[in-house]
C-alpha positions as CSV (number, residue, x, y, z in Angstrom):
1,X,-45.8,41.2,62.0
2,X,-45.2,39.6,65.3
3,X,-48.4,39.4,67.5
4,X,-47.5,41.8,70.4
5,X,-50.7,43.7,70.9
6,X,-51.8,41.2,73.5
7,X,-48.6,41.5,75.5
8,X,-48.6,44.0,78.5
9,X,-46.2,46.9,78.4
10,X,-44.2,45.7,81.4
11,X,-43.8,42.3,79.7
12,X,-42.7,43.9,76.5
13,X,-40.0,45.8,78.4
14,X,-38.5,42.5,79.7
15,X,-36.9,41.9,76.3
16,X,-35.2,45.3,76.0
17,X,-31.5,44.9,76.9
18,X,-30.9,48.5,78.1
19,X,-33.8,48.2,80.5
20,X,-32.9,44.8,82.0
21,X,-31.6,46.3,85.3
22,X,-35.1,47.7,86.2
23,X,-37.2,46.1,88.8
24,X,-40.7,45.0,87.8
25,X,-42.2,48.0,89.7
26,X,-40.1,50.5,87.7
27,X,-40.9,48.7,84.5
28,X,-44.6,49.0,85.2
29,X,-44.2,52.8,86.0
30,X,-42.1,53.3,82.9
31,X,-44.6,51.4,80.7
32,X,-47.3,53.9,81.7
33,X,-45.2,56.8,80.4
34,X,-44.5,55.3,76.9
35,X,-46.2,56.5,73.8
36,X,-47.4,53.8,71.4
37,X,-46.9,54.2,67.7
38,X,-47.9,51.9,64.8
39,X,-46.2,52.4,61.5
40,X,-46.8,50.7,58.1
41,X,-44.0,49.3,56.0
42,X,-42.1,52.0,54.1
43,X,-43.0,54.7,56.6
44,X,-40.2,57.1,57.7
45,X,-39.8,57.2,61.5
46,X,-37.3,60.0,61.5
47,X,-35.0,61.7,59.0
48,X,-31.3,62.6,59.2
49,X,-30.9,66.1,60.6
50,X,-34.1,66.1,62.6
51,X,-34.0,66.8,66.4
52,X,-33.1,63.7,68.4
53,X,-35.7,64.1,71.1
54,X,-36.7,60.4,71.6
55,X,-35.6,56.9,71.4
56,X,-37.6,53.9,70.2
57,X,-38.3,50.4,71.5
58,X,-39.4,47.9,68.9
59,X,-42.4,45.8,70.1
60,X,-43.0,44.1,66.8
61,X,-41.9,44.3,63.1
62,X,-38.6,45.5,61.8
63,X,-36.9,48.9,61.3
64,X,-34.0,49.9,59.1
65,X,-31.6,52.7,60.2
66,X,-29.6,54.1,57.2
67,X,-27.5,56.9,55.9
68,X,-28.2,58.8,52.7
69,X,-25.4,60.0,50.4
70,X,-27.1,62.8,48.6
71,X,-24.2,63.2,46.1
72,X,-24.3,59.6,45.0
73,X,-28.0,59.0,45.6
74,X,-27.3,55.9,47.7
75,X,-28.9,54.6,50.9
76,X,-26.4,52.8,53.1
77,X,-28.0,50.7,55.8
78,X,-26.4,50.8,59.2
79,X,-28.5,48.2,61.1
80,X,-31.8,46.5,61.4
81,X,-33.8,46.4,64.6
82,X,-36.4,43.7,65.5
83,X,-38.7,43.1,68.4
84,X,-37.0,43.7,71.8
85,X,-34.3,46.1,70.5
86,X,-33.9,49.8,70.9
87,X,-32.6,52.5,68.5
88,X,-32.3,56.3,68.3
89,X,-30.7,56.7,71.7
90,X,-27.5,58.3,70.5
91,X,-29.0,61.6,69.3
92,X,-31.3,61.8,72.3
93,X,-28.4,61.5,74.7
94,X,-26.0,63.9,72.9
95,X,-28.7,66.4,72.0
96,X,-27.4,66.5,68.5
97,X,-29.5,66.2,65.3
98,X,-30.2,62.8,64.0
99,X,-27.1,61.4,62.2
100,X,-29.1,58.8,60.3
101,X,-32.7,58.1,59.1
102,X,-35.0,55.3,60.1
103,X,-37.7,53.5,58.1
104,X,-40.1,50.7,58.9
105,X,-39.2,47.6,56.8
106,X,-42.4,45.8,57.9
107,X,-45.6,46.9,59.6
108,X,-44.2,47.7,63.0
109,X,-45.2,48.6,66.6
110,X,-43.0,51.0,68.4
111,X,-42.9,52.5,71.9
112,X,-41.5,56.0,72.2
113,X,-39.3,57.1,75.1
114,X,-38.6,60.8,75.2
115,X,-35.7,62.6,76.8
116,X,-37.6,63.9,79.9
117,X,-38.8,60.4,80.8
118,X,-35.3,58.9,80.3
119,X,-33.6,61.5,82.4
120,X,-36.0,60.7,85.3
121,X,-35.4,57.0,84.8
122,X,-31.6,57.4,84.9
123,X,-32.0,59.4,88.1
124,X,-33.8,56.6,89.9
125,X,-31.9,53.7,88.1
126,X,-28.4,54.8,87.1
127,X,-27.7,51.3,85.9
128,X,-29.8,52.1,82.8
129,X,-27.3,54.8,81.8
130,X,-24.5,52.3,82.1
131,X,-26.4,49.8,80.0
132,X,-27.0,52.4,77.3
133,X,-23.3,53.3,77.3
134,X,-22.4,49.6,77.1
135,X,-24.7,49.0,74.1
136,X,-23.3,52.1,72.3
137,X,-19.7,51.0,73.0
138,X,-20.5,47.5,71.5
139,X,-21.9,49.1,68.4
140,X,-18.9,51.3,68.0
141,X,-16.5,48.4,68.5
142,X,-18.4,46.3,65.9
143,X,-18.3,49.2,63.4
144,X,-14.5,49.7,64.0
145,X,-13.9,46.0,63.6
146,X,-15.8,46.0,60.3
147,X,-13.6,48.9,59.2
148,X,-10.4,47.1,60.4
149,X,-9.8,49.9,62.9
150,X,-8.8,49.4,66.5
151,X,-8.7,51.8,69.4
152,X,-5.4,52.1,71.2
153,X,-2.6,54.2,72.6
154,X,0.9,55.2,71.6
155,X,2.1,55.5,75.2
156,X,4.8,52.9,75.9
157,X,5.3,51.9,72.3
158,X,8.9,50.9,71.6
159,X,9.9,52.9,68.5
160,X,11.8,51.2,65.6
161,X,14.1,53.7,63.9
162,X,13.5,51.9,60.6
163,X,10.0,53.5,60.6
164,X,11.6,56.9,59.9
165,X,12.2,55.9,56.2
166,X,8.6,54.9,55.5
167,X,6.9,58.4,55.2
168,X,8.0,62.0,54.7
169,X,7.2,64.2,57.7
170,X,5.2,66.5,55.3
171,X,2.8,63.6,54.5
172,X,2.5,62.6,58.2
173,X,1.5,66.2,59.1
174,X,-0.8,66.5,56.0
175,X,-2.7,63.3,56.4
176,X,-2.4,62.7,60.2
177,X,-1.2,59.1,59.8
178,X,2.1,58.0,61.5
179,X,3.8,54.6,61.3
180,X,4.3,53.1,64.8
181,X,4.9,49.4,64.1
182,X,6.1,47.1,61.2
183,X,5.6,43.4,61.0
184,X,6.6,40.8,58.4
185,X,3.5,41.6,56.2
186,X,2.0,44.8,57.6
187,X,2.6,48.3,58.8
188,X,0.8,49.8,61.8
189,X,-0.5,53.3,61.4
190,X,-1.8,55.5,64.2
191,X,-4.2,58.4,63.5
192,X,-6.5,60.7,65.4
193,X,-8.9,60.7,62.4
194,X,-9.6,57.2,61.0
195,X,-12.3,58.5,58.8
196,X,-9.7,60.2,56.6
197,X,-9.7,57.5,53.9
198,X,-8.1,59.6,51.2
199,X,-5.2,60.3,53.5
200,X,-4.9,56.6,54.3
201,X,-4.9,55.6,50.6
202,X,-2.2,58.2,49.9
203,X,-0.1,56.8,52.7
204,X,-0.7,53.2,51.6
205,X,0.5,54.0,48.1
206,X,3.7,55.6,49.4
207,X,4.6,52.7,51.6
208,X,4.3,50.3,48.7
209,X,0.8,49.0,49.1
210,X,1.6,46.8,52.1
211,X,-1.2,45.7,54.4
212,X,-1.9,48.3,57.0
213,X,-3.5,48.1,60.4
214,X,-5.1,51.4,61.6
215,X,-5.2,52.3,65.2
216,X,-7.3,55.3,66.4
217,X,-5.5,57.4,69.1
218,X,-6.1,60.6,70.9
219,X,-5.0,63.8,69.2
220,X,-2.6,64.8,71.9
221,X,-0.9,61.4,71.8
222,X,-0.5,61.6,68.1
223,X,1.1,65.0,68.2
224,X,3.5,64.1,71.0
225,X,4.6,60.9,69.2
226,X,5.3,62.7,65.9
227,X,7.2,65.5,67.7
228,X,9.3,63.0,69.8
229,X,10.2,60.6,67.0
230,X,9.8,62.3,63.6
231,X,10.1,66.1,63.8
232,X,13.8,66.3,64.4
233,X,14.9,63.1,62.7
234,X,12.8,63.4,59.5
235,X,14.5,66.5,58.0
236,X,17.1,64.4,56.3
237,X,14.5,61.8,55.3
238,X,12.0,64.3,53.9
239,X,14.5,66.3,51.8
240,X,14.6,65.6,48.1
241,X,17.5,63.4,47.1
242,X,20.8,65.3,47.0
243,X,22.8,65.7,43.8
244,X,25.3,63.2,45.2
245,X,22.7,60.6,45.9
246,X,21.2,61.1,42.5
247,X,24.6,60.7,40.9
248,X,25.1,57.6,43.0
249,X,21.8,56.2,41.6
250,X,22.9,57.0,38.1
251,X,26.2,55.2,38.6
252,X,24.4,52.2,40.0
253,X,22.0,52.1,37.1
254,X,24.8,52.6,34.6
255,X,26.8,49.7,36.1
256,X,23.7,47.6,36.1
257,X,23.1,48.3,32.4
258,X,26.7,47.4,31.6
259,X,26.3,44.1,33.5
260,X,23.2,43.3,31.6
261,X,24.8,44.4,28.3
262,X,27.6,42.0,29.1
263,X,25.1,39.3,29.9
264,X,23.3,40.0,26.6
265,X,26.4,39.2,24.6
266,X,26.9,35.9,26.3
267,X,24.4,33.1,26.4
268,X,25.9,31.5,29.5
269,X,23.2,29.9,31.6
270,X,24.3,31.9,34.7
271,X,24.0,35.1,32.8
272,X,20.6,34.2,31.5
273,X,19.4,33.3,35.0
274,X,20.6,36.8,36.2
275,X,18.9,38.5,33.3
276,X,15.6,36.7,34.1
277,X,15.9,37.7,37.7
278,X,16.7,41.3,36.8
279,X,13.6,41.5,34.6
280,X,11.3,40.1,37.3
281,X,12.7,42.2,40.1
282,X,12.6,45.4,38.1
283,X,9.0,44.7,37.2
284,X,8.0,44.2,40.8
285,X,10.0,47.3,41.9
286,X,8.1,49.3,39.4
287,X,4.8,47.9,40.7
288,X,4.0,46.1,37.4
289,X,0.9,43.9,37.2
290,X,2.2,42.2,34.0
291,X,5.6,41.6,32.5
292,X,5.6,41.0,28.7
293,X,8.6,39.4,26.9
294,X,7.9,39.9,23.2
295,X,10.2,38.7,20.4
296,X,10.6,41.1,17.5
297,X,12.6,41.4,14.3
298,X,15.2,43.6,16.0
299,X,15.4,41.6,19.3
300,X,13.3,41.0,22.4
301,X,11.2,43.8,23.9
302,X,10.4,43.7,27.6
303,X,7.4,45.8,28.7
304,X,5.8,46.4,32.1
305,X,2.1,47.2,32.7
306,X,2.3,49.8,35.5
307,X,-0.9,51.4,36.7
308,X,-2.7,50.0,33.6
309,X,-0.3,51.4,31.0
310,X,2.5,49.6,29.2
311,X,6.0,50.9,30.0
312,X,9.0,49.6,27.9
313,X,12.2,48.5,29.5
314,X,15.0,50.7,28.2
315,X,17.3,48.0,26.9
316,X,16.5,45.8,23.9
317,X,17.6,42.2,24.4
318,X,19.4,40.6,21.5
319,X,17.6,37.9,19.6
320,X,20.2,35.3,20.6
321,X,19.1,35.7,24.2
322,X,15.4,35.2,23.6
323,X,15.1,31.4,23.4
324,X,17.4,30.8,26.4
325,X,15.5,33.5,28.4
326,X,12.1,31.9,27.8
327,X,13.5,28.5,28.5
328,X,14.8,29.8,31.9
329,X,11.3,31.0,32.7
330,X,9.8,27.7,31.7
331,X,12.1,25.8,33.9
332,X,11.2,28.0,36.9
333,X,7.5,27.3,36.1
334,X,8.0,23.6,35.5
335,X,6.9,23.8,31.9
336,X,8.1,21.7,28.9
337,X,11.0,23.6,27.4
338,X,11.0,21.4,24.3
339,X,7.4,22.3,23.4
340,X,7.4,25.6,21.5
341,X,4.4,25.2,19.2
342,X,1.6,25.0,21.6
343,X,0.6,27.5,24.4
344,X,1.6,26.7,27.9
345,X,0.6,28.0,31.3
346,X,2.4,27.7,34.6
347,X,3.3,29.4,37.9
348,X,6.4,30.7,39.6
349,X,6.5,31.3,43.3
350,X,9.2,33.5,44.9
351,X,9.9,35.9,47.7
352,X,11.4,39.4,47.3
353,X,12.3,41.6,50.2
354,X,10.4,39.3,52.5
355,X,7.1,39.5,50.5
356,X,5.7,36.5,48.7
357,X,4.8,36.8,45.0
358,X,3.3,34.4,42.5
359,X,4.0,34.8,38.8
360,X,1.5,33.3,36.5
361,X,3.2,32.6,33.2
362,X,1.6,32.1,29.8
363,X,3.5,31.4,26.6
364,X,2.4,31.4,22.9
365,X,4.4,30.9,19.7
366,X,4.5,34.0,17.4
367,X,6.2,34.6,14.0
368,X,9.4,35.6,15.8
369,X,9.4,33.1,18.6
370,X,7.6,32.4,21.8
371,X,6.0,35.3,23.7
372,X,5.9,35.0,27.4
373,X,3.7,37.1,29.7
374,X,4.1,37.0,33.5
375,X,1.1,38.1,35.6
376,X,2.4,39.4,39.0
377,X,0.2,38.2,41.8
378,X,1.1,40.1,45.0
379,X,-0.2,38.0,47.9
380,X,-0.3,41.1,50.1
381,X,-2.8,42.7,47.8
382,X,-5.6,40.4,49.1
383,X,-4.7,41.2,52.7
384,X,-6.5,44.5,52.5
385,X,-10.1,45.0,53.7
386,X,-12.9,45.9,51.3
387,X,-12.9,49.4,52.9
388,X,-9.3,49.9,51.6
389,X,-10.5,49.8,48.0
390,X,-13.7,51.8,48.3
391,X,-13.0,55.5,49.1
392,X,-16.6,56.4,49.8
393,X,-17.6,55.3,53.3
394,X,-21.2,54.8,52.4
395,X,-20.5,52.8,49.3
396,X,-18.0,50.7,51.3
397,X,-20.7,50.1,53.9
398,X,-23.2,48.9,51.3
399,X,-20.7,46.7,49.5
400,X,-19.6,45.1,52.7
401,X,-23.2,44.4,53.8
402,X,-23.8,42.7,50.5
403,X,-20.9,40.3,51.1
404,X,-22.0,39.7,54.7
405,X,-25.5,38.3,53.8
406,X,-26.2,34.7,54.8
407,X,-27.4,33.7,51.4
408,X,-28.0,35.1,47.9
409,X,-26.0,36.0,44.8
410,X,-23.5,38.9,44.5
411,X,-21.9,39.6,41.2
412,X,-18.8,41.7,40.5
413,X,-18.6,42.8,36.9
414,X,-16.2,44.8,34.7
415,X,-13.7,44.3,31.9
416,X,-10.5,42.2,32.2
417,X,-8.0,43.9,34.5
418,X,-10.5,46.0,36.4
419,X,-9.8,44.4,39.8
420,X,-12.8,42.0,40.1
421,X,-10.7,39.2,41.6
422,X,-9.1,41.5,44.1
423,X,-12.5,42.7,45.3
424,X,-13.9,39.1,45.6
425,X,-10.8,37.8,47.4
426,X,-11.0,40.7,49.9
427,X,-14.7,39.8,50.5
428,X,-13.8,36.2,51.1
429,X,-11.0,37.0,53.4
430,X,-13.3,39.1,55.6
431,X,-15.5,36.1,56.1
432,X,-12.7,33.5,56.7
433,X,-12.6,34.1,60.4
434,X,-16.3,33.3,61.0
435,X,-16.1,29.5,61.2
436,X,-17.7,29.0,57.9
437,X,-17.3,26.4,55.2
438,X,-16.0,28.3,52.1
439,X,-15.5,26.6,48.7
440,X,-14.1,28.2,45.5
441,X,-14.0,27.1,41.8
442,X,-11.3,29.0,39.9
443,X,-9.6,29.1,36.6
444,X,-6.9,29.5,37.6
445,X,-6.4,29.6,41.3
446,X,-4.7,32.9,41.8
447,X,-4.1,33.1,45.5
448,X,-4.0,30.5,48.2
449,X,-6.6,31.0,51.0
450,X,-5.9,29.1,54.2
451,X,-8.9,27.1,55.4
452,X,-10.7,27.5,52.1
453,X,-11.5,24.6,49.8
454,X,-10.1,25.7,46.4
455,X,-10.7,23.7,43.2
456,X,-9.0,24.3,39.8
457,X,-11.2,24.1,36.7
458,X,-10.1,21.5,34.2
459,X,-12.3,21.9,31.2
460,X,-10.2,19.3,29.2
461,X,-11.0,16.7,31.9
462,X,-14.7,17.6,31.9
463,X,-14.4,19.5,35.2
464,X,-16.0,22.9,34.5
465,X,-17.6,25.4,36.8
466,X,-21.0,23.7,36.6
467,X,-19.6,20.3,37.5
468,X,-17.6,21.7,40.5
469,X,-20.7,23.7,41.7
470,X,-22.9,20.5,41.6
471,X,-20.3,18.7,43.8
472,X,-20.1,21.7,46.2
473,X,-23.8,21.7,46.7
474,X,-23.7,18.1,48.0
475,X,-21.2,19.2,50.6
476,X,-23.3,22.0,52.0
477,X,-20.8,25.0,52.1
478,X,-21.9,28.3,53.5
479,X,-20.1,30.4,50.9
480,X,-19.4,29.5,47.3
481,X,-17.1,31.5,45.1
482,X,-17.2,31.0,41.3
483,X,-14.4,32.6,39.4
484,X,-16.7,33.3,36.5
485,X,-20.2,32.5,35.2
486,X,-19.7,31.4,31.6
487,X,-22.8,29.4,30.6
488,X,-26.5,28.7,31.3
489,X,-25.9,25.6,33.5
490,X,-23.5,27.5,35.8
491,X,-25.8,30.6,36.0
492,X,-28.9,28.5,36.8
493,X,-27.1,26.4,39.4
494,X,-25.7,29.5,41.0
495,X,-29.1,31.2,41.3
496,X,-30.7,28.1,42.7
497,X,-27.9,27.7,45.2
498,X,-28.4,31.3,46.3
499,X,-32.1,30.6,46.9
500,X,-31.4,27.5,49.0
501,X,-29.3,29.0,51.7
502,X,-25.8,29.6,50.2
503,X,-24.0,32.9,49.6
504,X,-22.7,32.7,46.1
505,X,-20.1,35.2,44.9
506,X,-19.0,35.4,41.2
507,X,-17.7,37.6,38.4
508,X,-19.4,38.4,35.1
509,X,-18.1,40.2,32.1
510,X,-20.6,43.0,31.5
511,X,-20.0,46.7,30.8
512,X,-22.3,48.0,33.6
513,X,-24.2,46.8,36.6
514,X,-27.7,46.9,35.1
515,X,-26.5,44.8,32.1
516,X,-25.7,41.9,34.5
517,X,-29.5,41.4,34.9
518,X,-30.1,41.1,31.2
519,X,-27.0,39.0,30.8
520,X,-28.4,36.5,33.3
521,X,-31.7,36.4,31.6
522,X,-29.9,36.0,28.2
523,X,-28.1,33.0,29.7
524,X,-31.5,31.3,30.2
525,X,-32.1,32.2,33.8
526,X,-35.8,32.9,34.4
527,X,-36.6,36.5,35.5
528,X,-38.3,35.3,38.8
529,X,-35.1,33.4,39.6
530,X,-32.9,36.4,39.0
531,X,-35.2,38.6,41.1
532,X,-35.3,36.1,43.9
533,X,-31.6,35.2,44.1
534,X,-29.6,38.4,43.2
535,X,-28.6,40.6,46.1
536,X,-26.6,43.2,44.2
537,X,-24.1,43.9,41.4
538,X,-20.8,45.7,41.9
539,X,-19.3,47.0,38.6
540,X,-15.8,48.5,38.7
541,X,-13.1,50.1,36.7
542,X,-9.5,51.3,37.6
543,X,-8.1,54.7,37.2
544,X,-4.6,56.0,37.9
545,X,-4.3,57.7,41.3
546,X,-2.7,61.1,41.7
547,X,0.5,60.9,43.8
548,X,-0.4,62.0,47.3
549,X,3.0,63.6,47.7
550,X,2.8,66.1,44.8
551,X,-0.9,66.6,44.4
552,X,-2.0,70.1,43.8
553,X,-5.3,71.8,42.9
554,X,-6.0,73.8,39.7
555,X,-9.1,75.4,38.1
556,X,-10.8,73.3,35.5
557,X,-11.2,74.8,32.1
558,X,-14.6,75.3,30.4
559,X,-13.9,72.5,27.9
560,X,-13.0,70.0,30.6
561,X,-16.1,71.0,32.7
562,X,-18.3,70.5,29.6
563,X,-16.8,67.1,28.8
564,X,-17.3,65.9,32.4
565,X,-20.9,67.2,32.4
566,X,-21.7,65.5,29.1
567,X,-20.3,62.3,30.7
568,X,-22.8,62.6,33.5
569,X,-20.3,64.0,36.1
570,X,-21.7,66.8,38.2
571,X,-19.5,69.9,38.0
572,X,-19.9,73.4,39.3
573,X,-19.1,76.4,37.0
574,X,-15.9,77.2,39.0
575,X,-15.0,73.6,39.8
576,X,-11.4,72.8,40.6
577,X,-9.5,69.7,39.7
578,X,-6.3,68.0,41.0
579,X,-3.1,66.8,39.4
580,X,0.3,65.6,40.3
581,X,3.1,68.0,39.4
582,X,5.6,65.1,39.5
583,X,8.1,64.3,42.2
584,X,10.8,61.7,43.1
585,X,8.3,59.5,44.9
586,X,6.2,59.0,41.7
587,X,9.1,59.1,39.3
588,X,7.9,62.4,37.8
589,X,4.7,60.8,36.5
590,X,2.3,62.6,38.8
591,X,0.5,59.3,39.4
592,X,1.2,56.5,41.9
593,X,-1.0,53.5,42.1
594,X,-4.6,53.1,41.0
595,X,-8.1,53.7,42.5
596,X,-11.3,51.8,41.9
597,X,-14.3,53.4,40.4
598,X,-17.6,51.7,41.3
599,X,-21.1,51.4,39.9
600,X,-23.4,49.7,42.4
601,X,-26.9,48.2,42.1
602,X,-28.6,46.9,45.2
603,X,-31.7,44.8,44.8
604,X,-34.5,46.7,46.6
605,X,-38.0,45.4,46.4
606,X,-38.9,47.8,43.6
607,X,-35.9,46.6,41.6
608,X,-36.9,42.9,42.2
609,X,-40.4,43.6,41.1
610,X,-39.2,45.3,38.0
611,X,-37.0,42.3,37.1
612,X,-39.7,39.7,37.8
613,X,-42.2,41.7,35.7
614,X,-39.6,41.8,32.8
615,X,-39.6,45.6,32.6
616,X,-37.1,47.2,30.2
617,X,-33.7,48.6,31.3
618,X,-34.8,52.2,31.3
619,X,-37.6,51.4,33.8
620,X,-35.2,49.3,35.9
621,X,-32.7,52.3,36.0
622,X,-35.6,54.6,37.0
623,X,-36.8,52.5,40.0
624,X,-33.2,51.9,41.1
625,X,-32.9,55.6,41.7
626,X,-34.7,55.3,45.0
627,X,-31.4,54.9,46.8
628,X,-30.4,51.5,45.4
629,X,-28.1,52.6,42.6
630,X,-24.8,54.5,42.2
631,X,-23.5,55.3,38.6
632,X,-19.9,55.2,37.4
633,X,-20.3,58.9,36.6
634,X,-21.5,59.7,40.1
635,X,-18.7,57.8,41.8
636,X,-16.2,59.4,39.4
637,X,-17.4,62.8,40.5
638,X,-16.7,61.8,44.1
639,X,-13.1,60.8,43.3
640,X,-12.5,64.0,41.4
641,X,-13.7,66.1,44.4
642,X,-11.5,64.2,46.7
643,X,-8.5,64.7,44.5
644,X,-8.0,60.9,44.0
645,X,-7.7,61.1,40.2
646,X,-7.7,63.5,37.2
647,X,-10.5,64.4,34.7
648,X,-8.5,62.7,31.9
649,X,-8.6,59.4,33.8
650,X,-12.3,59.7,34.5
651,X,-13.2,60.5,30.9
652,X,-11.1,57.5,29.8
653,X,-13.2,54.9,31.6
654,X,-16.7,56.3,31.4
655,X,-18.9,54.4,29.0
656,X,-20.1,56.0,25.8
657,X,-23.7,55.6,26.9
658,X,-23.2,58.0,29.8
659,X,-21.2,60.4,27.6
660,X,-24.3,60.8,25.4
661,X,-26.6,61.1,28.4
């Protein structure tokens, strides 16, 4: 703890920003009215919900202010305050109960300023009130910036009629988000309630997953804007498609099928090019993450992976078309069209409706010919903030703070296709504007990041993750991103780099967050090194999202409640669930898009000690329950309560271990 006991009270006040306008005489008078309080590390200073009757000046040590999510059992740190800083003023000024808790991180010395003394101080020195308001405004601005929210006004905005087609009026009124601007790669949304994340995610899904910029506006401005531009004009846009329009769509699709049928009977290169384009565009329009072109005895089957499930294309492509179709894709990806025995990998870049896409193609020879799989990489997907993926504000706060640390190791785990890369790229993108040196080692490089040094792994040439990481360490980057930790050399180097001043981000294939610790030790990393370097583990899954347009509540049956409880999900006896009844916006499926389910382990001191002492996993889980751990089951319960997904989706992704517990 800093040695402050010898300093005089007036001298101590010189370092407090909000008291800087005071004269030395007033500081001396104020110092005489302050109460001294010494607290040891781990001691609670105040709890959420308690009366806010005082503010605190830190004379020495360090204090953490945090929120507690009782449902998830998680502590989300808001800020840390060191010598010379003040905290706790908001509740004292507003007279409201404490909205957060405070705990001493180190042995600390505090000086307590109560409301009565502050009121008298502001009477004789109004500048202090202005300074407090300024500090609070800065904190609010920093918080909004971290959430990618700006404060603004709708007055004077030039309205673009094209915005009328983005959202139905019913959704605008339901979720209180209205489009007010549209750029090349984003949509501007105004709302009087930026904390409504479920509404924001529903809106984001309905506008096609484009990047959004949220602007908080006054309630009256929002209502006036909607009434002026949407209420009268949206009746036509919000109505379900008429019979005539549906028939028009049917005629269009029929004509399209006939054109493709004609193309399938003729192997002309122009027709093959059109067929390849149709397949790709249809996949992107459906929101597919993968397009699989599979040869079979009967012909060629095209299937799209939409929201995690494989959906077949209606028309079977004749076998005579298969080889020319794959050759066309190879040409687009600059692959060798004469090589059909060995697997090949390539990349296709294109732009559809003004949005850039990269298609990662992989081919392999099968008994009926070459199978081609196109992985659709939507560059706009990484333009979202971390908060866009995490529906719990407190979990989002903790995850963001992990990625904002100056050094240490953060792991994102989960099975293939669980969104690990998207999360890591979003974390990198949030740090790109900080004048930092960022280096990545990837296999393959999925998205291009401006201003970031990206290196492709080439195992055949002897350039693996470990070799690239060694080279990075000689160039002193601030942040290192490793696409995956596969071996002992890479794992040990990453942990050592995290200890020597680098922030290291990487993915690991484990089934849960706690297993990441044992996996590192199993790869040959010493327990003390794991404990000293690891900041936290984010484990994730993806579930299908209920369509926000047709979501409705229903009572859960006893069997469903029992299944959820046996999986570790808290359910009341009369719990309700949500489902999508099916509408034209979701194609009658009841689902639209996917939501991430998170398991989170934060390395508290107790967890670090347990790892260093090589305690077993059950003990590690027990000590993590002090506010450092969120289970998949706990987070799933949150999504169910918010109406983000269905019980069936939750039960599909929960591990068997939790179902037995």
